[in-house]
A tleap script that builds the chain and sets N, CA, C and O, in Angstrom:
source leaprc.protein.ff14SB
mol = sequence {
  NMET VAL GLN TYR GLU PHE LEU ASP ALA SER
  PHE GLY ALA LEU ALA ASP PRO THR ARG ARG
  GLY ILE LEU GLU ARG LEU GLY ARG GLY PRO
  ALA THR VAL SER ASP LEU ALA ASP GLU PHE
  SER MET THR LEU THR GLY ILE LYS LYS HIE
  ILE GLN LEU LEU GLU ASP ALA GLY MET VAL
  VAL THR GLU LYS ARG GLY ARG VAL ARG TYR
  CYS ARG ILE GLY PRO ASP VAL PHE GLU ARG
  GLU MET ALA TRP LEU GLN SER TYR ARG GLN
  MET LEU GLU ALA ARG MET ASP ARG LEU GLY
  GLU PHE LEU GLN ARG THR GLU HIE GLU CGLN
}
set mol.1.N position { 50.635 -5.681 87.331 }
set mol.1.CA position { 49.923 -4.789 88.216 }
set mol.1.C position { 50.878 -3.696 88.696 }
set mol.1.O position { 51.738 -3.940 89.541 }
set mol.2.N position { 50.723 -2.534 88.168 }
set mol.2.CA position { 51.600 -1.427 88.467 }
set mol.2.C position { 51.570 -1.068 89.954 }
set mol.2.O position { 52.587 -0.648 90.507 }
set mol.3.N position { 50.431 -1.227 90.597 }
set mol.3.CA position { 50.325 -0.820 91.997 }
set mol.3.C position { 51.200 -1.641 92.931 }
set mol.3.O position { 51.430 -1.238 94.071 }
set mol.4.N position { 51.689 -2.777 92.474 }
set mol.4.CA position { 52.522 -3.620 93.315 }
set mol.4.C position { 53.964 -3.709 92.830 }
set mol.4.O position { 54.673 -4.650 93.189 }
set mol.5.N position { 54.412 -2.754 92.025 }
set mol.5.CA position { 55.786 -2.768 91.525 }
set mol.5.C position { 56.801 -2.759 92.654 }
set mol.5.O position { 57.890 -3.316 92.517 }
set mol.6.N position { 56.452 -2.129 93.769 }
set mol.6.CA position { 57.384 -2.067 94.894 }
set mol.6.C position { 57.721 -3.456 95.405 }
set mol.6.O position { 58.798 -3.663 95.965 }
set mol.7.N position { 56.820 -4.408 95.222 }
set mol.7.CA position { 57.086 -5.779 95.670 }
set mol.7.C position { 58.229 -6.408 94.879 }
set mol.7.O position { 59.011 -7.184 95.429 }
set mol.8.N position { 58.329 -6.081 93.600 }
set mol.8.CA position { 59.428 -6.614 92.791 }
set mol.8.C position { 60.765 -6.181 93.367 }
set mol.8.O position { 61.677 -6.995 93.518 }
set mol.9.N position { 60.881 -4.896 93.689 }
set mol.9.CA position { 62.128 -4.383 94.253 }
set mol.9.C position { 62.382 -4.973 95.632 }
set mol.9.O position { 63.509 -5.353 95.950 }
set mol.10.N position { 61.343 -5.049 96.447 }
set mol.10.CA position { 61.494 -5.552 97.816 }
set mol.10.C position { 61.888 -7.019 97.832 }
set mol.10.O position { 62.881 -7.397 98.453 }
set mol.11.N position { 61.111 -7.839 97.150 }
set mol.11.CA position { 61.398 -9.275 97.185 }
set mol.11.C position { 62.666 -9.603 96.396 }
set mol.11.O position { 63.367 -10.563 96.716 }
set mol.12.N position { 62.957 -8.812 95.374 }
set mol.12.CA position { 64.218 -8.988 94.653 }
set mol.12.C position { 65.407 -8.694 95.558 }
set mol.12.O position { 66.410 -9.407 95.536 }
set mol.13.N position { 65.283 -7.641 96.349 }
set mol.13.CA position { 66.361 -7.300 97.278 }
set mol.13.C position { 66.516 -8.383 98.345 }
set mol.13.O position { 67.633 -8.706 98.747 }
set mol.14.N position { 65.410 -8.934 98.796 }
set mol.14.CA position { 65.453 -9.963 99.837 }
set mol.14.C position { 65.866 -11.338 99.318 }
set mol.14.O position { 66.146 -12.242 100.106 }
set mol.15.N position { 65.904 -11.496 98.008 }
set mol.15.CA position { 66.236 -12.799 97.418 }
set mol.15.C position { 67.696 -13.180 97.619 }
set mol.15.O position { 68.054 -14.353 97.505 }
set mol.16.N position { 68.532 -12.209 97.914 }
set mol.16.CA position { 69.957 -12.470 98.037 }
set mol.16.C position { 70.356 -12.607 99.509 }
set mol.16.O position { 70.014 -11.742 100.317 }
set mol.17.N position { 71.072 -13.675 99.873 }
set mol.17.CA position { 71.445 -13.871 101.281 }
set mol.17.C position { 72.359 -12.781 101.829 }
set mol.17.O position { 72.294 -12.465 103.017 }
set mol.18.N position { 73.204 -12.205 100.989 }
set mol.18.CA position { 74.068 -11.117 101.464 }
set mol.18.C position { 73.234 -9.907 101.851 }
set mol.18.O position { 73.484 -9.282 102.882 }
set mol.19.N position { 72.250 -9.575 101.035 }
set mol.19.CA position { 71.409 -8.415 101.354 }
set mol.19.C position { 70.568 -8.677 102.599 }
set mol.19.O position { 70.355 -7.771 103.406 }
set mol.20.N position { 70.093 -9.897 102.759 }
set mol.20.CA position { 69.367 -10.221 104.001 }
set mol.20.C position { 70.307 -10.080 105.197 }
set mol.20.O position { 69.904 -9.597 106.256 }
set mol.21.N position { 71.550 -10.498 105.027 }
set mol.21.CA position { 72.541 -10.354 106.090 }
set mol.21.C position { 72.821 -8.898 106.416 }
set mol.21.O position { 72.969 -8.536 107.583 }
set mol.22.N position { 72.892 -8.069 105.393 }
set mol.22.CA position { 73.108 -6.633 105.612 }
set mol.22.C position { 71.954 -6.050 106.411 }
set mol.22.O position { 72.169 -5.282 107.348 }
set mol.23.N position { 70.725 -6.414 106.040 }
set mol.23.CA position { 69.566 -5.917 106.789 }
set mol.23.C position { 69.605 -6.383 108.241 }
set mol.23.O position { 69.307 -5.620 109.160 }
set mol.24.N position { 69.972 -7.634 108.429 }
set mol.24.CA position { 70.066 -8.161 109.793 }
set mol.24.C position { 71.118 -7.385 110.581 }
set mol.24.O position { 70.896 -7.017 111.735 }
set mol.25.N position { 72.262 -7.142 109.951 }
set mol.25.CA position { 73.327 -6.395 110.619 }
set mol.25.C position { 72.888 -4.977 110.938 }
set mol.25.O position { 73.136 -4.486 112.039 }
set mol.26.N position { 72.237 -4.311 109.989 }
set mol.26.CA position { 71.789 -2.943 110.226 }
set mol.26.C position { 70.649 -2.890 111.236 }
set mol.26.O position { 70.401 -1.842 111.833 }
set mol.27.N position { 69.970 -3.984 111.429 }
set mol.27.CA position { 68.946 -4.051 112.464 }
set mol.27.C position { 69.534 -3.894 113.856 }
set mol.27.O position { 68.832 -3.519 114.795 }
set mol.28.N position { 70.813 -4.179 113.988 }
set mol.28.CA position { 71.495 -4.016 115.279 }
set mol.28.C position { 72.058 -2.608 115.445 }
set mol.28.O position { 72.493 -2.236 116.535 }
set mol.29.N position { 72.050 -1.821 114.363 }
set mol.29.CA position { 72.543 -0.454 114.435 }
set mol.29.C position { 73.208 -0.036 113.146 }
set mol.29.O position { 73.558 -0.878 112.319 }
set mol.30.N position { 73.386 1.280 112.969 }
set mol.30.CA position { 74.008 1.799 111.747 }
set mol.30.C position { 75.433 1.282 111.575 }
set mol.30.O position { 76.081 0.871 112.538 }
set mol.31.N position { 75.903 1.310 110.345 }
set mol.31.CA position { 77.273 0.889 110.034 }
set mol.31.C position { 77.753 1.669 108.824 }
set mol.31.O position { 76.954 2.148 108.019 }
set mol.32.N position { 79.041 1.788 108.709 }
set mol.32.CA position { 79.605 2.428 107.522 }
set mol.32.C position { 79.700 1.393 106.402 }
set mol.32.O position { 79.669 0.186 106.646 }
set mol.33.N position { 79.814 1.882 105.192 }
set mol.33.CA position { 79.983 0.997 104.041 }
set mol.33.C position { 81.244 0.159 104.229 }
set mol.33.O position { 81.247 -1.037 103.939 }
set mol.34.N position { 82.299 0.777 104.708 }
set mol.34.CA position { 83.563 0.052 104.934 }
set mol.34.C position { 83.396 -1.045 105.979 }
set mol.34.O position { 83.917 -2.149 105.816 }
set mol.35.N position { 82.670 -0.741 107.052 }
set mol.35.CA position { 82.423 -1.758 108.081 }
set mol.35.C position { 81.669 -2.952 107.495 }
set mol.35.O position { 81.997 -4.106 107.775 }
set mol.36.N position { 80.658 -2.658 106.680 }
set mol.36.CA position { 79.874 -3.733 106.068 }
set mol.36.C position { 80.730 -4.550 105.107 }
set mol.36.O position { 80.623 -5.776 105.066 }
set mol.37.N position { 81.580 -3.874 104.334 }
set mol.37.CA position { 82.461 -4.585 103.402 }
set mol.37.C position { 83.373 -5.531 104.176 }
set mol.37.O position { 83.586 -6.671 103.763 }
set mol.38.N position { 83.905 -5.060 105.286 }
set mol.38.CA position { 84.769 -5.915 106.114 }
set mol.38.C position { 83.992 -7.089 106.696 }
set mol.38.O position { 84.449 -8.231 106.643 }
set mol.39.N position { 82.815 -6.804 107.253 }
set mol.39.CA position { 82.016 -7.857 107.888 }
set mol.39.C position { 81.600 -8.944 106.907 }
set mol.39.O position { 81.505 -10.116 107.272 }
set mol.40.N position { 81.352 -8.550 105.658 }
set mol.40.CA position { 80.888 -9.509 104.660 }
set mol.40.C position { 82.012 -9.955 103.721 }
set mol.40.O position { 81.766 -10.627 102.719 }
set mol.41.N position { 83.238 -9.575 104.056 }
set mol.41.CA position { 84.414 -9.959 103.257 }
set mol.41.C position { 84.203 -9.658 101.775 }
set mol.41.O position { 84.396 -10.518 100.916 }
set mol.42.N position { 83.808 -8.431 101.500 }
set mol.42.CA position { 83.543 -8.004 100.127 }
set mol.42.C position { 84.348 -6.751 99.822 }
set mol.42.O position { 84.828 -6.061 100.721 }
set mol.43.N position { 84.483 -6.478 98.540 }
set mol.43.CA position { 85.098 -5.221 98.125 }
set mol.43.C position { 84.102 -4.091 98.368 }
set mol.43.O position { 82.904 -4.331 98.512 }
set mol.44.N position { 84.599 -2.874 98.412 }
set mol.44.CA position { 83.704 -1.719 98.565 }
set mol.44.C position { 82.720 -1.642 97.404 }
set mol.44.O position { 81.543 -1.339 97.598 }
set mol.45.N position { 83.207 -1.918 96.193 }
set mol.45.CA position { 82.330 -1.883 95.016 }
set mol.45.C position { 81.214 -2.914 95.139 }
set mol.45.O position { 80.058 -2.616 94.838 }
set mol.46.N position { 81.548 -4.111 95.575 }
set mol.46.CA position { 80.551 -5.167 95.719 }
set mol.46.C position { 79.501 -4.837 96.757 }
set mol.46.O position { 78.308 -5.020 96.516 }
set mol.47.N position { 79.933 -4.351 97.912 }
set mol.47.CA position { 78.968 -4.049 98.974 }
set mol.47.C position { 78.105 -2.854 98.596 }
set mol.47.O position { 76.928 -2.793 98.950 }
set mol.48.N position { 78.702 -1.889 97.863 }
set mol.48.CA position { 77.925 -0.721 97.428 }
set mol.48.C position { 76.785 -1.125 96.497 }
set mol.48.O position { 75.706 -0.534 96.546 }
set mol.49.N position { 77.014 -2.118 95.656 }
set mol.49.CA position { 75.953 -2.592 94.760 }
set mol.49.C position { 74.800 -3.182 95.559 }
set mol.49.O position { 73.634 -2.939 95.249 }
set mol.50.N position { 75.128 -3.951 96.579 }
set mol.50.CA position { 74.080 -4.525 97.433 }
set mol.50.C position { 73.322 -3.424 98.172 }
set mol.50.O position { 72.094 -3.442 98.251 }
set mol.51.N position { 74.068 -2.477 98.704 }
set mol.51.CA position { 73.436 -1.379 99.441 }
set mol.51.C position { 72.545 -0.561 98.516 }
set mol.51.O position { 71.463 -0.136 98.922 }
set mol.52.N position { 72.977 -0.336 97.288 }
set mol.52.CA position { 72.176 0.437 96.333 }
set mol.52.C position { 70.839 -0.258 96.057 }
set mol.52.O position { 69.800 0.400 96.001 }
set mol.53.N position { 70.858 -1.569 95.887 }
set mol.53.CA position { 69.607 -2.305 95.663 }
set mol.53.C position { 68.684 -2.196 96.873 }
set mol.53.O position { 67.474 -2.019 96.726 }
set mol.54.N position { 69.258 -2.303 98.062 }
set mol.54.CA position { 68.457 -2.162 99.285 }
set mol.54.C position { 67.919 -0.744 99.425 }
set mol.54.O position { 66.796 -0.540 99.886 }
set mol.55.N position { 68.720 0.223 99.028 }
set mol.55.CA position { 68.290 1.621 99.087 }
set mol.55.C position { 67.174 1.879 98.077 }
set mol.55.O position { 66.198 2.562 98.388 }
set mol.56.N position { 67.317 1.333 96.874 }
set mol.56.CA position { 66.279 1.480 95.845 }
set mol.56.C position { 64.956 0.871 96.289 }
set mol.56.O position { 63.886 1.348 95.911 }
set mol.57.N position { 65.034 -0.183 97.089 }
set mol.57.CA position { 63.824 -0.839 97.592 }
set mol.57.C position { 63.271 -0.141 98.829 }
set mol.57.O position { 62.233 -0.546 99.352 }
set mol.58.N position { 63.948 0.898 99.303 }
set mol.58.CA position { 63.472 1.649 100.459 }
set mol.58.C position { 63.760 0.979 101.797 }
set mol.58.O position { 63.177 1.344 102.818 }
set mol.59.N position { 64.649 0.010 101.788 }
set mol.59.CA position { 64.941 -0.724 103.009 }
set mol.59.C position { 66.119 -0.145 103.781 }
set mol.59.O position { 66.224 -0.327 104.994 }
set mol.60.N position { 67.001 0.551 103.078 }
set mol.60.CA position { 68.198 1.119 103.679 }
set mol.60.C position { 68.298 2.581 103.278 }
set mol.60.O position { 67.950 2.963 102.160 }
set mol.61.N position { 68.779 3.386 104.210 }
set mol.61.CA position { 69.031 4.800 103.957 }
set mol.61.C position { 70.524 5.029 104.190 }
set mol.61.O position { 71.092 4.551 105.173 }
set mol.62.N position { 71.142 5.758 103.281 }
set mol.62.CA position { 72.554 6.088 103.467 }
set mol.62.C position { 72.699 7.595 103.629 }
set mol.62.O position { 71.894 8.384 103.134 }
set mol.63.N position { 73.753 7.957 104.340 }
set mol.63.CA position { 74.022 9.370 104.581 }
set mol.63.C position { 75.535 9.561 104.586 }
set mol.63.O position { 76.267 8.831 105.255 }
set mol.64.N position { 75.982 10.548 103.834 }
set mol.64.CA position { 77.419 10.808 103.760 }
set mol.64.C position { 77.773 11.902 104.765 }
set mol.64.O position { 77.200 12.991 104.756 }
set mol.65.N position { 78.728 11.580 105.625 }
set mol.65.CA position { 79.252 12.558 106.592 }
set mol.65.C position { 80.755 12.654 106.353 }
set mol.65.O position { 81.513 11.739 106.673 }
set mol.66.N position { 81.159 13.770 105.790 }
set mol.66.CA position { 82.566 13.915 105.413 }
set mol.66.C position { 82.887 12.948 104.300 }
set mol.66.O position { 82.271 12.983 103.235 }
set mol.67.N position { 83.860 12.079 104.551 }
set mol.67.CA position { 84.253 11.099 103.543 }
set mol.67.C position { 83.650 9.716 103.818 }
set mol.67.O position { 83.945 8.752 103.111 }
set mol.68.N position { 82.817 9.629 104.835 }
set mol.68.CA position { 82.284 8.330 105.260 }
set mol.68.C position { 80.793 8.247 104.971 }
set mol.68.O position { 80.045 9.178 105.270 }
set mol.69.N position { 80.361 7.128 104.388 }
set mol.69.CA position { 78.946 6.891 104.116 }
set mol.69.C position { 78.409 5.903 105.148 }
set mol.69.O position { 78.913 4.790 105.294 }
set mol.70.N position { 77.370 6.345 105.859 }
set mol.70.CA position { 76.724 5.532 106.882 }
set mol.70.C position { 75.440 4.935 106.338 }
set mol.70.O position { 74.738 5.560 105.542 }
set mol.71.N position { 75.142 3.728 106.771 }
set mol.71.CA position { 73.933 3.025 106.348 }
set mol.71.C position { 73.097 2.698 107.584 }
set mol.71.O position { 73.629 2.388 108.651 }
set mol.72.N position { 71.784 2.774 107.415 }
set mol.72.CA position { 70.870 2.370 108.486 }
set mol.72.C position { 69.589 1.837 107.859 }
set mol.72.O position { 69.319 2.050 106.677 }
set mol.73.N position { 68.823 1.153 108.661 }
set mol.73.CA position { 67.529 0.640 108.206 }
set mol.73.C position { 66.629 1.830 107.878 }
set mol.73.O position { 66.630 2.833 108.592 }
set mol.74.N position { 65.870 1.713 106.802 }
set mol.74.CA position { 64.984 2.794 106.393 }
set mol.74.C position { 63.776 2.920 107.305 }
set mol.74.O position { 63.421 1.977 108.011 }
set mol.75.N position { 63.144 4.092 107.287 }
set mol.75.CA position { 61.944 4.288 108.097 }
set mol.75.C position { 60.791 3.456 107.532 }
set mol.75.O position { 60.640 3.323 106.317 }
set mol.76.N position { 60.011 2.919 108.404 }
set mol.76.CA position { 58.831 2.128 108.011 }
set mol.76.C position { 59.192 0.989 107.056 }
set mol.76.O position { 58.422 0.655 106.156 }
set mol.77.N position { 60.363 0.403 107.261 }
set mol.77.CA position { 60.776 -0.698 106.400 }
set mol.77.C position { 59.758 -1.827 106.512 }
set mol.77.O position { 59.356 -2.190 107.618 }
set mol.78.N position { 59.352 -2.365 105.416 }
set mol.78.CA position { 58.411 -3.472 105.290 }
set mol.78.C position { 56.955 -3.105 105.578 }
set mol.78.O position { 56.109 -3.999 105.606 }
set mol.79.N position { 56.635 -1.850 105.790 }
set mol.79.CA position { 55.243 -1.473 106.047 }
set mol.79.C position { 54.350 -1.818 104.854 }
set mol.79.O position { 53.298 -2.435 105.020 }
set mol.80.N position { 54.770 -1.421 103.658 }
set mol.80.CA position { 53.954 -1.703 102.463 }
set mol.80.C position { 53.879 -3.193 102.198 }
set mol.80.O position { 52.828 -3.717 101.831 }
set mol.81.N position { 55.004 -3.876 102.387 }
set mol.81.CA position { 55.034 -5.316 102.149 }
set mol.81.C position { 54.129 -6.045 103.144 }
set mol.81.O position { 53.405 -6.967 102.771 }
set mol.82.N position { 54.174 -5.631 104.393 }
set mol.82.CA position { 53.332 -6.263 105.413 }
set mol.82.C position { 51.848 -6.000 105.131 }
set mol.82.O position { 51.011 -6.882 105.321 }
set mol.83.N position { 51.536 -4.807 104.686 }
set mol.83.CA position { 50.139 -4.497 104.335 }
set mol.83.C position { 49.679 -5.381 103.183 }
set mol.83.O position { 48.555 -5.885 103.199 }
set mol.84.N position { 50.541 -5.575 102.179 }
set mol.84.CA position { 50.177 -6.438 101.057 }
set mol.84.C position { 49.994 -7.883 101.521 }
set mol.84.O position { 49.030 -8.549 101.142 }
set mol.85.N position { 50.925 -8.356 102.343 }
set mol.85.CA position { 50.823 -9.728 102.856 }
set mol.85.C position { 49.552 -9.905 103.680 }
set mol.85.O position { 48.888 -10.936 103.576 }
set mol.86.N position { 49.210 -8.917 104.492 }
set mol.86.CA position { 48.008 -9.003 105.310 }
set mol.86.C position { 46.753 -9.055 104.439 }
set mol.86.O position { 45.842 -9.835 104.718 }
set mol.87.N position { 46.694 -8.236 103.392 }
set mol.87.CA position { 45.514 -8.261 102.518 }
set mol.87.C position { 45.425 -9.595 101.787 }
set mol.87.O position { 44.334 -10.133 101.603 }
set mol.88.N position { 46.564 -10.126 101.373 }
set mol.88.CA position { 46.589 -11.425 100.700 }
set mol.88.C position { 46.145 -12.527 101.663 }
set mol.88.O position { 45.403 -13.432 101.280 }
set mol.89.N position { 46.598 -12.445 102.903 }
set mol.89.CA position { 46.209 -13.429 103.918 }
set mol.89.C position { 44.701 -13.376 104.167 }
set mol.89.O position { 44.049 -14.415 104.274 }
set mol.90.N position { 44.158 -12.179 104.258 }
set mol.90.CA position { 42.716 -12.043 104.465 }
set mol.90.C position { 41.929 -12.656 103.315 }
set mol.90.O position { 40.906 -13.304 103.536 }
set mol.91.N position { 42.405 -12.453 102.080 }
set mol.91.CA position { 41.742 -13.026 100.917 }
set mol.91.C position { 41.762 -14.559 100.993 }
set mol.91.O position { 40.746 -15.210 100.749 }
set mol.92.N position { 42.916 -15.122 101.331 }
set mol.92.CA position { 43.025 -16.581 101.428 }
set mol.92.C position { 42.166 -17.136 102.563 }
set mol.92.O position { 41.536 -18.183 102.410 }
set mol.93.N position { 42.140 -16.444 103.692 }
set mol.93.CA position { 41.308 -16.894 104.803 }
set mol.93.C position { 39.826 -16.851 104.441 }
set mol.93.O position { 39.070 -17.739 104.835 }
set mol.94.N position { 39.403 -15.834 103.699 }
set mol.94.CA position { 38.008 -15.746 103.261 }
set mol.94.C position { 37.676 -16.908 102.328 }
set mol.94.O position { 36.589 -17.481 102.413 }
set mol.95.N position { 38.594 -17.256 101.449 }
set mol.95.CA position { 38.377 -18.403 100.558 }
set mol.95.C position { 38.252 -19.705 101.350 }
set mol.95.O position { 37.391 -20.538 101.068 }
set mol.96.N position { 39.120 -19.862 102.335 }
set mol.96.CA position { 39.072 -21.072 103.159 }
set mol.96.C position { 37.777 -21.135 103.963 }
set mol.96.O position { 37.206 -22.212 104.133 }
set mol.97.N position { 37.314 -19.992 104.456 }
set mol.97.CA position { 36.037 -19.952 105.181 }
set mol.97.C position { 34.890 -20.376 104.267 }
set mol.97.O position { 34.023 -21.151 104.671 }
set mol.98.N position { 34.887 -19.864 103.026 }
set mol.98.CA position { 33.827 -20.240 102.079 }
set mol.98.C position { 33.897 -21.731 101.749 }
set mol.98.O position { 32.863 -22.388 101.622 }
set mol.99.N position { 35.104 -22.261 101.611 }
set mol.99.CA position { 35.264 -23.686 101.350 }
set mol.99.C position { 34.732 -24.498 102.530 }
set mol.99.O position { 34.045 -25.499 102.333 }
set mol.100.N position { 35.045 -24.074 103.749 }
set mol.100.CA position { 34.552 -24.758 104.936 }
set mol.100.C position { 33.033 -24.752 105.003 }
set mol.100.O position { 32.412 -25.763 105.331 }
set mol.101.N position { 32.441 -23.604 104.688 }
set mol.101.CA position { 30.977 -23.514 104.673 }
set mol.101.C position { 30.389 -24.439 103.614 }
set mol.101.O position { 29.385 -25.106 103.865 }
set mol.102.N position { 30.999 -24.486 102.437 }
set mol.102.CA position { 30.533 -25.358 101.362 }
set mol.102.C position { 30.605 -26.823 101.793 }
set mol.102.O position { 29.664 -27.588 101.580 }
set mol.103.N position { 31.721 -27.200 102.394 }
set mol.103.CA position { 31.879 -28.594 102.830 }
set mol.103.C position { 30.868 -28.959 103.901 }
set mol.103.O position { 30.352 -30.077 103.904 }
set mol.104.N position { 30.578 -28.052 104.799 }
set mol.104.CA position { 29.569 -28.319 105.822 }
set mol.104.C position { 28.187 -28.488 105.195 }
set mol.104.O position { 27.437 -29.387 105.575 }
set mol.105.N position { 27.851 -27.627 104.239 }
set mol.105.CA position { 26.548 -27.718 103.566 }
set mol.105.C position { 26.417 -29.045 102.825 }
set mol.105.O position { 25.397 -29.726 102.935 }
set mol.106.N position { 27.449 -29.408 102.073 }
set mol.106.CA position { 27.362 -30.643 101.286 }
set mol.106.C position { 27.375 -31.869 102.184 }
set mol.106.O position { 26.774 -32.886 101.839 }
set mol.107.N position { 28.043 -31.799 103.321 }
set mol.107.CA position { 28.052 -32.922 104.262 }
set mol.107.C position { 26.658 -33.142 104.842 }
set mol.107.O position { 26.232 -34.283 105.021 }
set mol.108.N position { 25.956 -32.070 105.131 }
set mol.108.CA position { 24.609 -32.153 105.697 }
set mol.108.C position { 23.609 -32.654 104.649 }
set mol.108.O position { 22.615 -33.293 104.992 }
set mol.109.N position { 23.874 -32.365 103.381 }
set mol.109.CA position { 22.976 -32.781 102.316 }
set mol.109.C position { 23.078 -34.281 102.048 }
set mol.109.O position { 22.147 -34.892 101.523 }
set mol.110.N position { 24.203 -34.858 102.410 }
set mol.110.CA position { 24.381 -36.287 102.117 }
set mol.110.C position { 23.771 -37.050 103.205 }
set mol.110.O position { 23.793 -38.281 103.183 }
savepdb mol mol.pdb
quit
């Protein structure tokens, strides 16, 4: 389903504990790539790969000021994912409601 390709990037990015940690850290405020590398005991190359995946998924925005790259949580992060989850939840709840109605009908018939 092409319309949900963004979920692959989002859930793929969230599948890694380091990337979840980066998001949690950036939730407290912006940080430089170097700060994140230090906090996560990683090389700059390693942390940049994680940040790139988060950026590709639209969860993190980076901005270069001089020689320093700053990272922050992206705008409307998780909006599309939450909308998808909500629609999926509504579908499941409707199915459960129909099942409940069916069980009530069959119980009365017996």
